[in-house]
C-alpha positions in Angstrom: -71.8 -96.0 17.1 -75.3 -95.2 16.4 -78.3 -95.9 19.4 -79.8 -98.6 18.6 -83.6 -97.9 19.3 -82.9 -95.2 16.4 -82.5 -98.2 14.0 -84.4 -100.4 11.8 -84.5 -103.7 12.8 -84.1 -106.7 9.9 -84.8 -110.0 11.3 -83.1 -113.3 9.8 -84.1 -116.3 10.7 -82.1 -119.4 9.2 -80.5 -122.2 11.2 -77.0 -122.1 9.4 -75.1 -119.8 11.2 -72.7 -118.9 8.0 -76.0 -117.9 6.2 -77.1 -115.6 8.8 -73.2 -113.9 8.2 -73.7 -113.6 4.8 -77.2 -112.0 5.0 -75.5 -109.2 7.7 -72.8 -109.0 5.0 -75.1 -108.1 2.8 -77.5 -105.8 4.4 -75.4 -104.2 7.0 -75.7 -100.4 7.2 -75.8 -97.8 9.7 -79.8 -97.5 9.9 -80.4 -101.0 10.3 -80.4 -103.4 13.2 -79.5 -107.1 12.0 -80.9 -109.6 14.2 -80.0 -113.3 14.2 -82.7 -115.8 15.5 -81.3 -120.0 14.1 -85.0 -120.9 14.8 -88.7 -120.6 14.8 -89.0 -120.5 18.2 -86.5 -117.7 18.6 -87.9 -115.9 16.0 -91.4 -115.7 18.0 -89.7 -115.2 20.8 -88.0 -112.1 19.5 -91.1 -110.8 17.7 -93.2 -110.8 21.1 -91.4 -107.6 22.2 -89.8 -105.9 19.2 -90.9 -104.2 15.8 -89.2 -105.2 12.3 -89.2 -103.7 9.1 -88.5 -107.1 7.2 -88.2 -110.9 7.8 -85.8 -112.7 6.3 -87.6 -116.7 6.7 -85.4 -119.7 5.8 -88.2 -122.6 5.0 -86.1 -125.4 6.0 -85.2 -125.0 9.9 -85.4 -128.3 12.5 -88.2 -128.0 14.4 -90.7 -125.6 13.2 -89.8 -124.8 9.9 -90.3 -121.7 7.9 -93.4 -122.1 6.8 -94.7 -122.8 10.3 -93.1 -120.0 11.5 -95.3 -117.7 9.2 -98.7 -119.0 10.2 -97.7 -118.0 13.5 -96.5 -114.8 12.9 -99.7 -114.5 10.8 -101.7 -115.3 13.6 -100.7 -112.8 16.3 -102.3 -109.2 16.2 -98.9 -107.5 16.6 -96.6 -109.4 13.5 -99.3 -110.2 11.3 -98.5 -107.4 8.8 -95.0 -107.7 8.6 -93.1 -108.4 5.4 -91.4 -112.2 5.2 -89.1 -112.9 2.4 -88.8 -116.7 2.0 -85.1 -118.1 1.0 -84.9 -121.5 -0.1 -82.4 -123.8 -1.7 -84.7 -125.7 -3.1 -85.9 -124.6 -6.6 -88.4 -127.3 -7.3 -90.2 -126.5 -4.4 -93.4 -125.0 -5.8 -95.7 -126.3 -3.5 -93.6 -124.6 -0.9 -93.4 -121.6 -2.8 -97.5 -121.6 -2.9 -98.2 -122.4 0.1 -95.8 -119.5 1.4 -97.3 -117.1 -0.8 -100.8 -118.0 0.9 -99.2 -117.6 4.1 -98.7 -113.4 3.3 -95.1 -113.8 2.1 -94.2 -111.0 -0.2 -91.4 -112.6 -2.0 -89.1 -116.2 -2.3 -84.8 -115.8 -3.1 -83.7 -118.7 -3.7 -80.0 -119.8 -2.8 -77.2 -119.0 -3.1 -78.8 -115.4 -2.9 -78.0 -112.5 -5.0 -77.0 -109.7 -3.0 -77.8 -106.9 -5.4 -81.0 -108.7 -5.3 -81.4 -109.3 -1.7 -80.4 -105.4 -0.9 -82.7 -103.9 -3.3 -85.9 -105.9 -2.1 -85.1 -105.4 1.5 -84.1 -101.7 0.9 -87.7 -101.4 0.0 -89.2 -102.3 2.9 -86.8 -100.5 4.8 -87.8 -97.3 3.3 -91.7 -98.4 3.9 -91.0 -99.0 7.5 -89.5 -95.2 8.0 -92.3 -94.2 6.6 -94.9 -95.5 8.3 -93.1 -94.1 11.3 -93.1 -91.0 9.9 -97.0 -91.0 9.5 -97.5 -92.5 12.7 -95.2 -89.5 14.3 -97.1 -87.1 12.7 -100.6 -88.6 13.4 -99.5 -88.5 17.1 -98.3 -84.7 16.5 -101.4 -84.3 14.9 -103.3 -86.1 18.1 -101.0 -83.7 20.2 -102.4 -80.5 18.6 -106.5 -82.1 18.5 -105.7 -82.5 22.5 -104.4 -78.7 22.5 -107.0 -77.0 20.3 -109.8 -79.3 22.5 -108.2 -78.2 26.1 -108.3 -74.7 24.6 -112.0 -75.0 23.7 -113.1 -76.3 27.0 -110.8 -73.5 28.7 -113.2 -70.7 26.8 -116.1 -72.8 27.2 -115.4 -73.0 31.0 -114.6 -69.1 31.0 -118.1 -68.2 29.0 -119.5 -70.7 31.6 -117.9 -68.3 34.1 -118.9 -65.4 32.3 -122.2 -66.0 32.1 -122.6 -66.8 35.8 -120.9 -63.4 36.7 -123.1 -61.2 34.3 -126.5 -62.9 35.3 -125.7 -62.7 38.8 -124.9 -58.5 38.0 -128.0 -56.3 38.1 -126.2 -52.7 37.3 -126.1 -52.4 33.4 -122.5 -50.4 33.5 -121.0 -53.1 35.9 -122.5 -55.8 33.3 -120.3 -54.1 30.7 -117.4 -53.7 32.6 -117.2 -57.1 33.8 -117.8 -58.6 30.0 -115.6 -55.9 27.8 -112.4 -57.6 30.6 -113.4 -61.2 30.2 -114.2 -60.8 26.2 -110.4 -59.8 26.1 -109.0 -63.0 28.2 -111.1 -65.7 26.4 -110.3 -64.4 22.6 -106.8 -63.3 23.9 -106.4 -60.1 22.3 -104.3 -56.9 23.5 -107.2 -54.8 24.4 -110.8 -54.9 24.2 -114.0 -52.4 23.7 -117.1 -52.5 23.9 -120.0 -49.8 23.2 -123.7 -49.2 24.0 -125.9 -47.2 21.9 -128.5 -44.4 23.7 -131.6 -46.9 22.5 -131.8 -46.4 18.8 -129.9 -42.9 18.4 -126.6 -42.6 16.9 -124.8 -41.8 20.1 -123.1 -43.6 22.7 -124.6 -44.4 26.3 -121.8 -46.4 27.5 -118.1 -46.9 26.2 -115.7 -49.6 28.3 -111.9 -50.0 27.3 -110.4 -53.6 29.0 -107.3 -50.7 29.6 -108.4 -48.2 31.4 -111.5 -47.0 34.1 -115.5 -46.5 32.8 -116.0 -43.9 30.5 -119.3 -42.3 29.7 -120.7 -42.0 25.8 -120.2 -37.8 26.0 -116.4 -38.6 27.1 -113.8 -37.1 24.6 -112.2 -40.2 24.0 -115.3 -42.2 22.9 -115.2 -43.1 19.5 -118.1 -41.7 17.2 -120.0 -44.8 16.3 -121.6 -43.5 12.9 -117.6 -43.8 11.4 -115.0 -46.1 10.3 -115.2 -49.7 10.8 -118.0 -48.9 14.3 -119.9 -47.7 11.0 -119.7 -50.7 8.7 -120.3 -53.0 11.9 -123.5 -50.8 12.6 -125.0 -50.4 9.4 -124.0 -53.8 7.8 -124.8 -55.7 11.1 -122.3 -58.4 10.7 -118.6 -59.3 12.1 -115.7 -57.9 11.0 -112.3 -59.2 10.9 -109.2 -57.0 9.4 -105.4 -57.9 9.3 -102.1 -56.4 8.4 -101.1 -59.7 6.6 -104.0 -59.1 4.1 -103.9 -54.9 3.9 -107.1 -54.9 4.5 -106.1 -52.5 7.9 -104.3 -50.2 5.2 -108.2 -48.7 4.3 -109.6 -49.0 7.5 -110.3 -46.0 9.7 -109.8 -47.6 13.2 -111.2 -45.7 16.4 -108.2 -43.3 17.3 -107.4 -45.0 20.6 -106.4 -48.2 18.1 -105.2 -46.5 14.9 -102.3 -48.5 14.9 -103.2 -51.6 15.3 -102.3 -54.8 13.8 -104.8 -56.6 13.4 -108.9 -55.8 14.2 -112.0 -58.1 15.6 -115.6 -56.5 15.5 -119.4 -57.9 16.2 -122.5 -55.9 16.5 -124.7 -56.7 19.4 -128.0 -56.7 18.7 -131.8 -56.9 20.7 -134.4 -57.7 19.2 -133.4 -57.2 15.6 -131.5 -54.1 16.3 -128.0 -52.9 17.0 -127.6 -51.3 20.0 -124.0 -51.5 20.4 -120.9 -53.4 19.4 -117.7 -55.2 20.5 -114.2 -55.1 19.2 -110.5 -56.4 19.8 -106.9 -55.6 18.7 -103.9 -57.1 18.3 -104.4 -61.0 19.0 -101.9 -62.3 21.4 -99.2 -65.1 19.7 -100.5 -64.5 16.4 -100.8 -62.1 13.5 -104.5 -62.3 12.4 -107.5 -62.9 14.4 -109.0 -66.9 13.3 -112.4 -67.8 12.1 -113.0 -69.6 15.7 -111.9 -66.2 17.0 -114.7 -64.5 14.9 -117.6 -67.1 16.0 -116.3 -67.0 19.4 -117.0 -63.1 18.9 -120.2 -63.3 17.6 -121.2 -65.5 20.7 -119.9 -63.2 23.3 -122.1 -60.1 22.0 -125.1 -62.1 22.1 -124.7 -63.2 25.6 -123.8 -59.6 26.5 -126.9 -58.5 24.8 -128.8 -61.0 27.0 -126.9 -59.6 30.4 -126.9 -56.3 29.4 -131.2 -56.6 28.9 -132.2 -58.6 32.0 -129.9 -55.8 33.8 -132.2 -52.8 32.4 -135.3 -54.5 33.4 -134.3 -55.5 36.9 -135.1 -52.5 38.4 -138.7 -53.0 36.4 -138.8 -56.4 37.7 -138.7 -55.6 41.3 -142.0 -53.3 40.6 -143.5 -56.6 39.4 -141.8 -59.0 42.0 -144.4 -59.1 44.6 -147.2 -59.5 42.2 -145.6 -62.0 40.5 -144.6 -63.6 43.5 -148.1 -63.7 44.4 -149.4 -65.4 41.0 -146.8 -67.9 41.4 -148.1 -68.5 44.8 -151.6 -69.0 43.6 -150.5 -71.4 40.8 -148.5 -73.7 43.1 -151.7 -73.9 45.4 -154.1 -74.5 42.7 -151.8 -77.0 41.2 -151.4 -78.4 44.3 -155.1 -78.3 45.0 -155.5 -80.1 42.1 -153.1 -82.9 42.9 -154.9 -83.4 46.1 -158.0 -82.9 44.5 -156.8 -86.2 41.8 -155.8 -87.9 45.3 -159.0 -87.5 46.4 -161.2 -88.5 43.5 -159.1 -91.7 43.1 -159.2 -92.4 46.8 -163.2 -91.2 46.3 -163.6 -93.5 43.5 -162.1 -96.1 45.0 -163.9 -95.8 47.9 -167.0 -95.8 45.5 -165.9 -98.9 43.6 -165.9 -100.9 47.1 -169.0 -99.1 48.1 -170.6 -100.6 45.5 -169.3 -104.1 46.1 -170.0 -104.3 49.9 -174.3 -102.7 48.3 -174.3 -105.9 46.3 -172.8 -108.0 48.7 -175.1 -106.4 51.5 -178.4 -106.5 49.0 -177.6 -110.3 48.3 -177.3 -111.0 52.1 -180.8 -108.8 53.0 -182.8 -110.5 50.1 -181.4 -114.2 51.2 -181.6 -112.6 55.3 -185.6 -111.9 54.5 -186.9 -114.5 51.8 -185.5 -117.2 54.8 -188.1 -116.6 57.3 -190.8 -115.1 55.1 -190.8 -118.7 53.0 -191.4 -120.2 56.6 -194.3 -117.3 57.4 -196.1 -117.8 53.8 -195.7 -121.7 53.9 -196.7 -122.6 57.1 -200.1 -119.8 56.8 -200.8 -121.4 53.4 -200.8 -125.0 55.0 -202.7 -123.6 57.8 -205.6 -122.0 55.4 -205.7 -125.4 53.2 -205.3 -128.2 55.9 -206.7 -129.2 58.9 -204.1 -129.8 61.7 -204.7 -131.1 64.9 -203.8 -129.0 67.9 -200.5 -129.5 68.6 -199.3 -129.2 64.9 -201.0 -125.7 64.6 -199.6 -125.1 68.0 -196.1 -125.8 66.5 -197.1 -123.8 63.0 -198.2 -120.5 64.9 -194.8 -120.9 66.7 -192.8 -121.4 63.7 -194.6 -118.5 61.9 -193.9 -116.3 64.7 -190.4 -117.0 65.4 -189.9 -116.2 61.6 -191.8 -113.2 62.0 -190.0 -111.8 64.8 -186.6 -112.6 63.2 -187.9 -110.6 60.4 -189.0 -107.6 62.5 -185.4 -108.2 64.0 -183.8 -107.4 60.5 -185.9 -104.4 59.8 -185.1 -103.1 63.6 -181.8 -103.4 62.8 -182.2 -101.9 58.9 -184.1 -98.8 60.5 -181.8 -98.6 63.9 -179.1 -98.1 60.6 -181.5 -95.5 58.9 -182.4 -93.6 62.2 -178.2 -93.5 62.8 -177.4 -92.4 59.0 -179.9 -89.3 58.8 -179.0 -88.3 62.8 -182.8 -89.5 64.3 -181.6 -91.8 66.7 -182.5 -90.7 70.3 -181.5 -91.6 73.6 -183.4 -91.5 76.7 -180.1 -91.3 79.3 -181.4 -92.2 82.8 -178.9 -93.2 85.7 -178.6 -97.2 85.6 -176.9 -100.5 87.0 -174.9 -102.2 84.3 -175.1 -105.2 86.6 -178.8 -106.0 86.1 -178.5 -105.4 82.5 -175.7 -107.8 81.9 -177.3 -110.6 84.0 -181.0 -109.6 82.0 -179.1 -110.4 78.7 -176.7 -113.6 80.4 -180.2 -115.1 80.9 -181.8 -114.5 78.4 -178.9 -116.2 75.9 -178.6 -118.9 78.4 -180.9 -121.1 76.5 -179.3 -120.5 73.0 -175.4 -121.6 74.8 -176.9 -124.6 76.8 -178.4 -126.2 73.1 -174.6 -126.0 72.1 -173.0 -126.8 75.7 -171.2 -123.6 75.7 -170.4 -122.8 79.4 -171.3 -119.3 80.6 -168.9 -117.4 83.1 -170.0 -114.3 84.5 -167.8 -111.9 86.8 -169.5 -108.4 87.4 -167.8 -105.7 89.5 -170.1 -103.4 91.3 -168.0 -100.6 91.4 -168.4 -100.0 87.7 -171.7 -100.7 87.5 -173.3 -97.3 87.8 -173.1 -95.5 84.8 -175.5 -92.9 82.7 -177.5 -94.2 79.5 -180.3 -95.5 77.7 -181.3 -99.3 79.0 -182.7 -100.5 76.3 -180.0 -99.1 73.8 -177.2 -100.3 76.3 -179.1 -104.0 76.7 -179.4 -104.0 72.9 -175.2 -103.6 72.7 -174.7 -106.2 75.2 -177.1 -108.7 73.8 -175.6 -108.0 70.1 -171.8 -109.2 71.9 -172.9 -111.8 73.8 -175.2 -113.3 71.1 -172.0 -113.2 68.6 -170.2 -114.8 71.0 -172.4 -117.5 71.3 -173.2 -118.0 67.5 -169.1 -118.1 66.8 -168.4 -120.5 69.6 -168.5 -124.0 68.3 -169.9 -126.9 71.2 -168.5 -127.1 74.1 -167.1 -123.8 74.1 -166.7 -120.6 76.4 -168.1 -117.4 77.0 -167.2 -115.3 79.6 -168.5 -111.7 80.4 -167.0 -109.2 82.6 -167.9 -106.1 84.2 -164.9 -104.2 85.9 -163.6 -100.6 86.8 -160.8 -98.5 85.2 -160.0 -95.6 86.7 -162.7 -93.1 86.2 -164.6 -95.6 83.7 -166.6 -98.7 82.9 -165.4 -101.9 80.5 -168.0 -104.5 79.6 -165.5 -107.7 78.4 -167.3 -110.2 76.4 -164.3 -112.7 75.3 -165.4 -116.4 73.6 -162.6 -119.5 72.7 -164.7 -119.4 69.2 -163.5 -118.7 65.5 -161.6 -115.6 66.2 -161.4 -112.9 63.5 -159.1 -112.3 60.3 -156.6 -109.7 61.0 -157.7 -108.4 57.3 -161.4 -108.1 58.7 -160.5 -106.8 62.2 -159.7 -103.1 61.3 -163.3 -103.0 59.6 -165.3 -105.2 61.6 -167.7 -102.6 62.9 -168.1 -100.8 59.5 -172.0 -100.8 58.6 -172.8 -103.9 55.8 -169.6 -105.6 56.3 -169.3 -109.2 57.5 -166.1 -111.7 57.2 -168.0 -114.0 55.0 -170.4 -112.4 52.4 -170.3 -115.8 50.7 -173.3 -118.4 49.5 -171.6 -120.7 51.8 -171.6 -118.9 54.3 -172.3 -120.9 57.9 -173.8 -118.1 60.0 -176.4 -115.7 59.3 -177.4 -111.8 59.6 -176.9 -108.8 58.1 -173.7 -107.3 59.4 -175.4 -104.2 60.9 -175.4 -105.8 64.8 -171.7 -104.3 65.5 -172.1 -101.4 63.5 -175.1 -99.9 65.1 -173.4 -101.4 68.5 -170.5 -98.8 68.0 -172.8 -96.2 67.3 -174.7 -96.6 70.5 -171.5 -96.8 72.4 -170.3 -93.3 71.0 -173.5 -92.1 71.7 -172.9 -92.6 75.5 -169.8 -91.5 75.5 -167.7 -94.8 75.3 -165.7 -96.8 73.0 -165.4 -100.7 71.8 -162.9 -102.6 70.2 -162.1 -105.7 68.7 -159.1 -107.8 69.5 -158.3 -111.3 68.0 -154.6 -113.8 67.8 -156.7 -115.1 64.7 -158.2 -117.8 63.7 -159.6 -120.3 65.9 -158.1 -118.4 68.9 -160.9 -116.4 70.2 -162.2 -112.8 70.3 -162.3 -110.0 72.9 -164.9 -107.3 72.8 -164.6 -104.3 75.0 -167.0 -101.9 75.9 -166.0 -98.3 78.0 -168.5 -96.1 79.3 -168.0 -93.3 81.6 -169.2 -94.1 85.3 -171.8 -91.9 86.8 -170.9 -90.1 89.9 -174.0 -87.7 89.5 -177.0 -89.6 89.3 -178.9 -87.1 87.3 -181.5 -87.3 84.4 -181.2 -86.3 81.1 -182.2 -87.2 77.6 -179.5 -87.1 74.4 -180.9 -86.5 71.3 -178.7 -86.9 68.0 -179.2 -83.8 65.4 -182.8 -84.4 63.6 -181.7 -82.6 60.4 -179.2 -80.2 58.8 -181.8 -77.4 58.7 -183.1 -77.2 62.5 -181.7 -76.7 65.7 -182.2 -76.9 69.0 -184.9 -74.4 69.5 -186.4 -76.0 66.9 -187.2 -79.4 67.5 -190.9 -80.3 68.2 -192.9 -82.9 70.9 -195.4 -84.8 69.2 -198.2 -82.9 69.9 -199.8 -80.0 67.6 -201.4 -77.1 68.4 -203.2 -74.9 65.1 -200.1 -72.2 64.3 -200.7 -73.4 60.6 -204.3 -71.3 60.9 -205.0 -69.7 57.9 -202.0 -71.2 55.9 -202.8 -72.2 52.5 -200.7 -75.1 51.2 -199.9 -76.6 48.0 -199.0 -80.5 48.4 -198.5 -81.9 44.8 -197.6 -85.8 45.5 -198.7 -88.4 43.2 -198.4 -90.9 45.5 -201.7 -91.4 47.7 -201.2 -92.7 50.9 -198.0 -90.4 51.5 -200.4 -87.6 49.9 -203.4 -88.9 52.6 -200.9 -88.6 55.4 -199.6 -84.8 53.9 -203.1 -83.7 54.4 -203.9 -85.3 57.7 -201.2 -83.9 59.6 -201.3 -80.6 57.7 -205.1 -80.4 58.4 -204.8 -80.8 62.2 -202.5 -78.3 62.7 -204.8 -75.5 60.8 -203.9 -75.2 57.1 -205.8 -74.9 54.2 -204.7 -77.4 51.9 -205.2 -78.9 48.3 -203.7 -81.2 47.2 -202.6 -82.5 43.1 -200.8 -85.6 41.7 -198.4 -83.7 38.7 -197.2 -80.5 38.2 -199.7 -79.5 35.2 -202.8 -80.2 38.0 -200.5 -77.9 40.2 -200.1 -74.8 37.4 -203.7 -74.8 37.3 -204.6 -74.4 40.8 -201.9 -72.0 40.9 -203.8 -69.9 38.4 -207.1 -70.2 40.5 -206.1 -70.5 44.3 -202.9 -69.0 45.6 -201.3 -70.6 48.2 -199.0 -69.3 50.2 -196.2 -72.5 50.4 -195.4 -75.2 48.0 -195.0 -78.5 49.0 -193.6 -80.5 46.1 -192.6 -84.3 45.4 -189.2 -84.7 43.1 -190.3 -87.4 41.1 -194.1 -87.0 39.9 -194.8 -88.5 36.4 -194.4 -86.4 33.1 -192.7 -83.6 34.7 -190.8 -83.0 37.4 -190.5 -80.9 40.4 -187.5 -79.2 39.1 -189.2 -78.0 36.3 -192.5 -76.8 37.9 -191.0 -74.5 40.6 -189.0 -73.3 37.8 -192.2 -72.5 36.3 -193.8 -71.0 39.7 -190.7 -69.2 39.9 -191.2 -67.7 36.7 -194.6 -66.6 36.9 -195.6 -62.6 36.9 -198.5 -63.7 39.6 -196.2 -65.2 42.5 -193.0 -63.0 41.4 -190.7 -65.9 42.5 -191.8 -65.2 46.3 -193.7 -68.2 47.2 -191.8 -70.8 49.6 -191.0 -74.3 48.7 -190.5 -77.9 50.4 -189.1 -80.9 48.5 -190.0 -83.9 49.2 -187.6 -87.0 48.1 -186.8 -90.5 48.2 -183.6 -89.6 47.4 -181.7 -88.2 50.9 -177.9 -87.9 49.5 -176.0 -84.8 50.3 -175.5 -84.2 45.9 -179.5 -84.5 46.0 -180.0 -82.2 48.8 -177.2 -79.5 46.8 -179.7 -80.3 44.3 -182.4 -79.2 45.5 -181.2 -76.2 47.5 -179.8 -74.9 44.0 -182.7 -75.6 41.9 -184.7 -72.8 44.4 -186.4 -74.7 47.1 -185.7 -73.4 50.3 -186.0 -77.0 52.5 -185.0 -80.8 51.3 -187.5 -83.1 53.3 -186.3 -87.2 53.0 -188.8 -89.3 52.8 -190.0 -91.5 54.4 -191.4 -88.0 55.9 -191.7 -87.7 60.0 -194.8 -85.8 61.0 -193.0 -83.5 63.5 -190.1 -82.7 61.2 -192.1 -81.7 58.6 -194.2 -79.5 60.8 -191.1 -77.8 61.9 -190.0 -77.4 58.3 -192.8 -75.7 57.4 -193.5 -73.8 60.5 -189.8 -72.6 59.6 -190.3 -71.7 56.1 -193.7 -69.7 56.7 -192.1 -67.9 59.5 -194.2 -69.5 62.1 -191.7 -71.1 64.2 -191.8 -69.0 67.1 -195.2 -70.6 67.7 -195.4 -74.6 69.5 -195.9 -77.0 67.0 
């Protein structure tokens, strides 16, 4: 009996067993498996796991009738395409017939069934099922073949990649060709492979390689002649060549002597820069009578690959000679790129800093305007009232007291601004002597006590005598302590506490000022010592000031060789400032002076006196501001110089024509024509030969302004306001008279 798995299933569905037996008798055959089902449910269960060629379905059945069963069969993905033939004894059931066809029935057969009709109709679907299965099997075979081809292509691709890596790692041209010859045979699947390379553009071989022998050079007797037979065709026609016994193309071909008896041939030229400088050919395809088009494409790919690898190996020696120079260039470019990246980062940071500085400047200028105008309002107002009204003695005294208080307040603001200016320009001086911190702290505490008493603030002072001796400028240290003490009182509410302690920590004295006030915002704590910074810069702020005190205090403390820091736990948690200074154990007196100017040195710092060291020196001063001009003339005349003054560049050029000065002092911002243009014309003058020393005066004191002045040809840059001592020192240096005492 034939195995049921090889038979074609035919499903018969009828609730009458007699009808099922009749159908089996009609349809039985050796290639068929007739499956009975006595209900729609039984038929549906069978179709869950099994395939059938056709379904014979009775229309009238108990439970699920034939039409409902057909609808469920069509509703399933697996069984929706199975042909259904309805069987019915109702010849008048046109309604059922129409519904059956709408459900996808392929035919209706009336009972009693005509055997021949039934057999012929079922046979059609059995044959259709067979054909469908054959198509499926062929599709599976085709899929398997495609997989085999894909796997073969992947294997070839892997071998190509591996070959590329091997050739890239090889720097000897002969070894490159030898490895390539063996690999090409294996990749294409040939019995033998041959590789030849010409000597330059000449028609003779430089290298000849066979996959089944040792390396041969082009002069070996076994090497073929490149200009004969198929090799000449490859070189002359510059295209791949595929020959086979099957198409008789090998009969007329002249293969090289070692391979004259080959059954199939595949060759490809090797190009470089548009010229053929070699060839690859393979003979006798393994497992086939002929090489395929795919093999031909692969041979072309291989020839391209070896051309690149061979040329790279040939150039390797030359590349070695240039490796050091190339590496140096790469390093320089890399450094340049890194520097550009750093410059970009610095530029972005500088831009952000500049924007922040602009915002800070705007806030500071608004605050400065407010702080200067506030006392000025009281001064001008009371001055006007005193001039226009008659007050009694008490009112007059109160008015004068108000004017004096506001004038002192404004004076303090100006002093702070001047201190900041001296710090920025490096002109702040300290007169350092041995001193006692206790006396300074007590004096500050007593001076600030009235303000503290007015707010019922308790002041606590605890001083350690062992930490009292330091070297410093008493006035400047008092300024630092006063700033910290008054800030503590200012920011402490009524009924609070301010504590000042002097303690010793190893070789340092620590002045600690703490309060129970409003505290410091953590975000502001890191910039509290920056210039022009205030925790509250709004128009509704509760406390006045320019935000300069702590910045000045930090600079003064650092000039004393100490440190200052701030600490606060946060809002309404109070603040603590700690100043650390080195304790003095020597008792010596010394003077500490910050750098006067970037253009002077210690030997050039001068005293305030003046001797006539500029005797006979002819100096031309070009300054349009009368007061400044008069100041410069007075200073220079006192030191013996011959001075002439002008207010414009045009006047100065006239004086140059009449009088030959030894030195030029010129303001940059002149009316009409600026100092840069004046100096350019002076330098171009034939009379002066471009040798006259020149000093620039300008109210612009930035490093960029200084660089521009010096690059324009001036020897020195003096920023306004002018310090007479500094001006005399610079003139003496420029004029070559710095050896004398100014």
